[in-house]
N, CA, C and O of each residue as an XYZ file, in Angstrom:
492
protein
N      63.108   -185.047    -44.314
C      64.066   -185.031    -45.805
C      64.957   -184.083    -44.966
O      65.748   -184.450    -44.097
N      64.635   -182.410    -45.474
C      65.452   -181.301    -45.215
C      64.499   -180.248    -43.975
O      63.282   -180.095    -43.869
N      65.619   -179.669    -43.183
C      65.254   -178.655    -42.502
C      65.649   -177.042    -43.293
O      66.540   -177.203    -44.128
N      65.331   -176.065    -43.226
C      65.800   -175.125    -43.934
C      66.510   -175.259    -45.035
O      67.433   -174.458    -45.192
N      66.252   -176.357    -46.134
C      66.134   -176.539    -47.073
C      67.700   -177.142    -46.963
O      68.667   -176.926    -47.694
N      67.587   -177.896    -45.889
C      69.675   -178.316    -45.693
C      68.795   -179.871    -45.713
O      67.828   -180.046    -44.972
N      69.393   -181.147    -46.859
C      69.612   -182.399    -46.845
C      70.318   -183.119    -45.958
O      71.487   -182.944    -45.613
N      69.214   -184.301    -45.448
C      70.119   -184.712    -44.159
C      70.287   -186.251    -44.625
O      69.189   -186.596    -45.061
N      71.261   -187.377    -44.717
C      71.023   -188.273    -45.263
C      71.120   -189.074    -44.227
O      71.338   -188.897    -43.028
N      70.867   -190.236    -45.078
C      70.299   -191.727    -43.960
C      71.706   -192.099    -43.610
O      72.743   -191.807    -44.205
N      71.533   -192.777    -42.562
C      72.755   -193.591    -42.252
C      72.903   -194.826    -43.147
O      72.152   -195.440    -43.905
N      74.029   -194.927    -42.795
C      74.241   -196.049    -43.865
C      75.314   -197.361    -42.912
O      76.312   -197.087    -42.245
N      74.677   -198.862    -43.143
C      75.029   -199.748    -42.400
C      75.862   -201.074    -42.819
O      75.094   -202.035    -42.792
N      77.082   -201.425    -43.171
C      77.995   -202.090    -43.768
C      77.941   -203.229    -42.778
O      78.312   -203.247    -41.605
N      77.423   -204.128    -43.481
C      77.297   -206.074    -42.962
C      78.108   -206.701    -43.647
O      77.919   -206.835    -44.856
N      79.238   -207.247    -42.991
C      80.441   -207.880    -43.543
C      80.017   -209.524    -42.729
O      79.745   -209.552    -41.529
N      80.019   -210.180    -43.173
C      81.239   -210.507    -44.254
C      80.407   -210.639    -45.814
O      80.881   -210.899    -46.919
N      79.504   -210.454    -45.553
C      78.233   -210.405    -46.961
C      78.803   -209.372    -47.647
O      78.663   -209.420    -48.869
N      79.676   -208.046    -46.991
C      80.042   -206.889    -47.564
C      79.066   -206.473    -48.879
O      79.254   -206.672    -50.079
N      77.849   -205.760    -48.110
C      76.821   -205.248    -48.520
C      76.424   -203.824    -47.839
O      76.793   -203.990    -46.676
N      75.997   -202.806    -47.908
C      75.415   -201.805    -47.406
C      74.007   -201.500    -47.837
O      73.548   -201.576    -48.977
N      73.310   -201.087    -46.561
C      72.403   -200.756    -46.414
C      71.737   -199.188    -46.148
O      72.577   -198.313    -46.354
N      70.751   -198.809    -45.841
C      70.353   -197.530    -45.752
C      69.857   -197.669    -44.427
O      69.319   -198.776    -44.398
N      69.722   -196.924    -42.910
C      68.636   -197.087    -41.848
C      68.294   -195.644    -41.950
O      68.945   -194.603    -42.038
N      67.104   -195.944    -41.907
C      66.309   -194.764    -41.275
C      66.554   -194.220    -40.004
O      67.617   -194.460    -39.431
N      65.850   -193.648    -39.596
C      65.463   -192.861    -38.381
C      64.985   -193.465    -37.338
O      63.764   -193.617    -37.314
N      65.790   -193.972    -36.204
C      65.442   -194.610    -35.004
C      65.345   -196.397    -35.471
O      65.077   -197.235    -34.610
N      65.564   -196.727    -36.702
C      65.646   -197.699    -37.438
C      66.766   -199.029    -36.657
O      67.956   -198.713    -36.643
N      66.563   -199.830    -36.306
C      67.100   -200.834    -35.668
C      68.392   -201.532    -36.415
O      67.830   -202.028    -37.392
N      69.607   -201.825    -36.524
C      70.477   -202.690    -37.318
C      69.558   -203.835    -38.222
O      69.207   -203.790    -39.401
N      69.345   -204.777    -37.268
C      68.141   -205.888    -38.555
C      67.036   -205.709    -39.107
O      66.515   -206.534    -39.858
N      66.248   -203.928    -38.608
C      65.334   -203.988    -39.380
C      65.712   -203.168    -40.537
O      64.918   -203.135    -41.477
N      66.958   -202.408    -40.620
C      67.080   -202.017    -41.878
C      68.033   -203.199    -42.845
O      68.187   -202.947    -44.040
N      68.387   -203.936    -42.504
C      68.618   -205.065    -43.141
C      67.304   -205.262    -44.166
O      67.082   -204.893    -45.319
N      66.167   -206.408    -42.684
C      64.973   -206.426    -43.108
C      64.959   -205.504    -44.229
O      65.299   -205.779    -45.380
N      64.636   -204.647    -43.898
C      64.126   -203.147    -45.082
C      63.996   -203.581    -46.440
O      62.994   -203.801    -47.120
N      65.741   -203.690    -46.801
C      66.720   -203.927    -47.724
C      66.462   -205.357    -48.612
O      66.897   -205.643    -49.728
N      65.373   -206.345    -47.468
C      64.834   -207.632    -48.176
C      66.133   -209.027    -47.496
O      66.219   -210.251    -47.590
N      66.897   -207.971    -46.866
C      68.281   -209.712    -46.552
C      67.197   -209.843    -45.145
O      66.355   -209.254    -44.467
N      68.130   -211.371    -45.366
C      67.584   -212.272    -44.038
C      68.207   -212.252    -42.925
O      69.238   -212.914    -43.047
N      68.074   -211.725    -41.664
C      68.767   -211.570    -40.649
C      68.409   -213.104    -39.828
O      67.351   -213.732    -39.883
N      69.311   -213.355    -39.281
C      69.120   -214.643    -38.444
C      68.668   -213.978    -37.217
O      69.128   -212.906    -36.826
N      67.578   -214.776    -36.510
C      66.738   -214.412    -34.638
C      65.826   -215.799    -34.420
O      65.040   -216.201    -35.278
N      65.917   -216.066    -33.907
C      65.088   -216.790    -32.642
C      63.502   -216.023    -32.856
O      62.447   -216.254    -33.445
N      64.162   -214.865    -31.875
C      62.264   -214.603    -30.770
C      62.103   -213.398    -31.950
O      61.486   -212.505    -31.370
N      62.237   -213.183    -32.632
C      61.845   -212.404    -33.931
C      61.768   -210.996    -33.316
O      60.728   -210.364    -33.131
N      62.972   -210.610    -33.037
C      63.110   -208.944    -32.664
C      62.723   -208.526    -31.541
O      62.296   -207.389    -31.341
N      62.869   -209.650    -30.475
C      61.954   -208.850    -29.498
C      62.487   -208.805    -28.367
O      61.922   -208.552    -27.303
N      64.336   -209.208    -28.665
C      65.506   -209.156    -27.653
C      65.291   -210.053    -26.707
O      65.261   -209.494    -25.611
N      65.088   -211.461    -26.624
C      64.595   -212.264    -25.692
C      65.634   -213.558    -26.281
O      65.424   -214.707    -25.891
N      66.677   -213.275    -27.177
C      67.735   -214.008    -27.584
C      68.765   -213.437    -27.928
O      68.810   -212.207    -27.934
N      70.020   -214.342    -28.358
C      70.864   -213.508    -29.177
C      71.379   -214.213    -30.052
O      72.574   -214.367    -30.305
N      70.238   -214.777    -30.662
C      70.917   -214.817    -32.114
C      70.894   -214.104    -33.197
O      71.471   -214.378    -34.250
N      70.172   -213.090    -32.952
C      70.553   -211.616    -33.597
C      71.938   -210.936    -33.190
O      72.390   -209.953    -33.776
N      72.469   -211.486    -32.268
C      73.533   -210.769    -31.859
C      74.622   -210.227    -33.314
O      74.590   -210.738    -34.434
N      75.365   -209.278    -32.947
C      76.480   -208.797    -34.344
C      77.864   -208.199    -33.543
O      78.095   -208.487    -32.368
N      78.442   -207.623    -34.080
C      79.673   -207.254    -33.430
C      79.707   -206.437    -34.495
O      79.813   -206.646    -35.704
N      79.531   -204.865    -33.426
C      79.758   -203.339    -33.753
C      81.154   -202.659    -33.823
O      81.761   -201.886    -33.082
N      81.477   -203.399    -35.286
C      83.534   -203.100    -36.174
C      83.637   -201.513    -35.933
O      84.621   -201.035    -35.369
N      82.472   -200.652    -36.432
C      82.716   -199.316    -36.142
C      81.544   -198.393    -36.434
O      80.911   -198.311    -37.487
N      81.360   -197.663    -35.218
C      79.938   -196.583    -35.514
C      79.113   -197.031    -34.442
O      77.941   -197.371    -34.604
N      79.912   -197.037    -32.980
C      78.830   -197.698    -32.352
C      78.288   -196.560    -31.531
O      77.330   -196.982    -30.883
N      78.536   -195.177    -31.278
C      78.288   -194.074    -30.966
C      77.440   -193.556    -31.615
O      76.851   -192.610    -31.091
N      77.032   -194.002    -33.080
C      75.808   -193.404    -33.644
C      74.574   -194.571    -33.258
O      73.442   -194.387    -33.705
N      74.770   -195.350    -32.703
C      73.638   -196.823    -32.370
C      73.302   -196.261    -30.503
O      73.993   -195.596    -29.731
N      72.185   -196.794    -30.377
C      71.198   -195.893    -28.922
C      72.537   -196.402    -28.226
O      73.584   -196.893    -28.651
N      72.116   -196.119    -27.158
C      72.994   -196.922    -25.854
C      72.355   -197.925    -25.846
O      71.235   -198.065    -26.338
N      73.504   -199.373    -24.842
C      72.649   -200.572    -24.561
C      71.316   -199.937    -23.554
O      71.135   -198.873    -22.962
N      70.679   -200.958    -23.691
C      69.466   -200.692    -22.463
C      69.770   -202.127    -21.225
O      70.650   -202.986    -21.174
N      68.724   -201.866    -20.470
C      69.148   -203.152    -19.263
C      68.462   -204.409    -19.923
O      68.828   -205.512    -19.517
N      67.487   -204.338    -20.918
C      67.113   -205.785    -21.739
C      68.219   -206.057    -22.303
O      69.029   -206.797    -21.746
N      68.409   -205.612    -23.282
C      69.654   -205.916    -23.967
C      70.694   -206.898    -23.298
O      71.223   -207.985    -23.535
N      70.695   -205.377    -21.807
C      72.663   -206.734    -21.345
C      72.055   -207.541    -20.774
O      72.635   -208.615    -20.612
N      70.642   -207.400    -20.219
C      70.344   -208.788    -19.061
C      70.145   -210.066    -19.773
O      70.422   -211.127    -19.213
N      69.567   -210.014    -21.265
C      69.627   -210.915    -22.817
C      70.953   -211.723    -22.834
O      71.267   -212.911    -22.770
N      71.711   -210.291    -22.974
C      73.122   -210.780    -23.817
C      74.123   -211.741    -22.086
O      74.963   -212.634    -21.974
N      73.557   -211.087    -21.376
C      74.848   -211.756    -19.471
C      74.151   -212.701    -19.838
O      74.930   -213.645    -19.971
N      72.870   -213.103    -20.150
C      72.687   -214.380    -19.820
C      72.795   -215.476    -20.374
O      72.967   -216.555    -19.808
N      72.685   -215.238    -21.745
C      72.945   -216.141    -22.819
C      74.616   -216.416    -23.325
O      75.138   -217.385    -23.877
N      75.265   -214.869    -22.784
C      76.822   -215.286    -23.189
C      77.726   -214.773    -22.140
O      78.916   -214.514    -22.320
N      77.187   -214.665    -21.218
C      77.812   -214.648    -19.446
C      78.262   -213.263    -19.618
O      78.414   -212.849    -20.768
N      78.573   -212.230    -18.271
C      78.920   -210.780    -18.372
C      80.077   -210.278    -19.022
O      80.276   -209.093    -19.290
N      80.760   -211.145    -19.241
C      82.350   -210.841    -20.306
C      81.937   -210.775    -21.533
O      82.681   -210.954    -22.498
N      80.089   -210.377    -21.646
C      80.108   -209.781    -23.136
C      79.819   -208.186    -22.894
O      79.932   -207.338    -23.779
N      79.534   -207.999    -21.915
C      79.743   -206.492    -22.065
C      80.777   -205.832    -22.092
O      80.588   -204.635    -22.308
N      81.819   -206.147    -21.954
C      83.101   -205.809    -22.652
C      83.731   -205.920    -23.870
O      84.812   -205.535    -24.313
N      82.802   -206.536    -24.304
C      82.717   -206.605    -25.957
C      81.980   -205.421    -26.987
O      81.422   -204.416    -26.546
N      82.099   -205.754    -28.419
C      81.122   -204.809    -28.935
C      79.849   -205.551    -29.512
O      79.118   -205.278    -30.464
N      79.845   -206.421    -28.741
C      78.872   -207.332    -29.597
C      77.118   -205.938    -29.154
O      77.190   -204.849    -28.584
N      75.818   -206.654    -29.725
C      74.670   -205.761    -29.711
C      74.054   -206.724    -30.353
O      74.316   -207.464    -31.301
N      72.835   -206.490    -29.350
C      71.678   -207.287    -30.231
C      71.357   -206.650    -31.169
O      70.796   -205.613    -30.818
N      71.490   -206.834    -32.858
C      70.611   -206.091    -33.453
C      69.461   -206.002    -33.689
O      69.065   -205.300    -34.620
N      68.739   -206.608    -33.001
C      66.693   -206.171    -32.511
C      67.078   -205.011    -32.295
O      66.789   -204.066    -33.029
N      67.884   -204.913    -31.108
C      67.347   -203.332    -30.085
C      68.529   -202.435    -30.046
O      68.467   -201.598    -29.146
N      69.971   -202.380    -31.061
C      70.507   -201.296    -31.661
C      69.677   -201.103    -32.632
O      69.114   -201.857    -33.425
N      69.680   -199.102    -32.321
C      69.228   -198.574    -33.006
C      70.007   -197.183    -33.894
O      70.874   -196.570    -33.271
N      69.741   -196.825    -35.027
C      70.368   -195.846    -35.105
C      69.894   -194.384    -34.856
O      68.968   -193.812    -35.432
N      70.781   -193.849    -33.802
C      70.221   -192.399    -33.952
C      70.745   -190.871    -34.429
O      70.340   -189.759    -34.092
N      71.912   -191.314    -35.437
C      72.506   -190.385    -36.072
C      72.069   -190.579    -37.855
O      72.130   -191.539    -38.623
N      71.592   -189.061    -38.016
C      71.823   -189.577    -39.435
C      73.165   -189.405    -39.851
O      74.117   -189.149    -39.113
N      73.186   -189.584    -41.246
C      74.035   -189.608    -42.138
C      75.826   -190.937    -41.186
O      76.953   -191.325    -41.495
N      75.332   -190.986    -40.610
C      76.577   -191.963    -39.667
C      76.884   -193.515    -40.628
O      76.032   -194.272    -41.092
N      77.981   -193.599    -40.685
C      78.110   -195.001    -41.284
C      78.576   -195.940    -39.979
O      79.284   -195.661    -39.011
N      77.966   -197.020    -40.314
C      77.929   -198.443    -39.134
C      78.225   -199.367    -39.748
O      77.510   -199.775    -40.664
N      79.874   -200.202    -39.250
C      79.706   -201.080    -39.945
C      79.745   -202.736    -39.008
O      80.517   -202.912    -38.066
N      78.982   -203.571    -39.394
C      78.681   -204.418    -38.692
C      79.465   -205.597    -39.308
O      80.031   -205.490    -40.396
N      79.481   -207.264    -38.218
C      80.045   -208.620    -38.671
C      78.952   -209.107    -38.289
O      78.522   -208.748    -37.192
N      78.416   -209.787    -38.862
C      77.207   -210.832    -39.042
C      77.363   -211.945    -39.501
O      77.210   -211.895    -40.722
N      77.700   -213.408    -38.987
C      77.289   -214.453    -39.955
C      76.284   -214.644    -40.035
O      75.520   -214.399    -39.102
N      75.816   -215.238    -41.361
C      74.043   -215.725    -41.577
C      73.285   -215.218    -42.187
O      72.395   -215.931    -42.651
N      73.264   -213.716    -42.488
C      72.706   -212.786    -43.389
C      72.903   -213.251    -44.465
O      73.967   -213.756    -44.823
N      71.878   -213.139    -45.140
C      71.528   -213.529    -46.850
C      71.252   -212.682    -47.423
O      70.376   -211.919    -47.016
N      71.905   -212.487    -48.607
C      70.794   -211.938    -49.484
C      69.300   -211.834    -49.694
O      68.457   -212.618    -49.256
N      69.135   -210.973    -50.278
C      67.223   -211.466    -50.926
C      67.586   -212.422    -51.602
O      68.693   -212.457    -52.139
N      66.599   -213.479    -51.699
C      66.116   -214.308    -52.678
C      67.473   -215.608    -52.604
O      67.742   -216.638    -53.223
N      67.870   -215.076    -51.836
C      69.110   -216.208    -51.875
C      69.121   -217.754    -50.537
O      69.314   -217.763    -49.321
N      68.866   -218.685    -51.378
C      68.717   -219.794    -50.899
C      69.630   -219.981    -49.618
O      70.802   -219.624    -49.500
N      68.286   -221.056    -48.051
C      69.184   -221.409    -47.296
C      70.149   -222.369    -47.200
O      69.835   -223.386    -47.818
N      71.824   -222.453    -46.333
C      72.602   -223.643    -47.360
C      72.492   -224.447    -45.651
O      73.467   -224.788    -44.982
N      70.874   -224.612    -45.211
C      71.516   -225.725    -44.019
C      70.643   -226.731    -44.862
O      69.898   -226.683    -45.841
N      71.188   -227.792    -43.854
C      71.185   -229.942    -44.386
C      71.371   -230.488    -43.124
O      72.054   -230.215    -42.137
N      70.476   -231.432    -43.475
C      69.492   -231.631    -42.890
C      70.498   -233.115    -42.244
O      71.575   -233.356    -42.789
N      70.080   -233.853    -41.271
C      71.322   -235.054    -40.289
C      72.317   -234.656    -39.714
O      73.047   -235.452    -39.122
């Protein structure tokens, strides 16, 4: 919380198009921070970095996230092609906050607020 009397602010992640803000603790993933606040974040593999269901566009603040690892790169390329590496797409289950007090903006369709019912239809 503090060092030598200075208070360190938590990072803030703004999630579009839902237009909400969540706080992220040290080393939290983008998806984990949202889930910690009760938000549903689409995922198929449960945050293991094996699918791209949780992938989001990092609109702003990419430098405040950990660099993309080899596993994340492999998964993105396998699922979306090599061109994805030239974009700002990250796996939300792998991108971790590394800068306290940072403001990060991501875009991810399908994120739902706590208690919000699923909009899925059958047929």
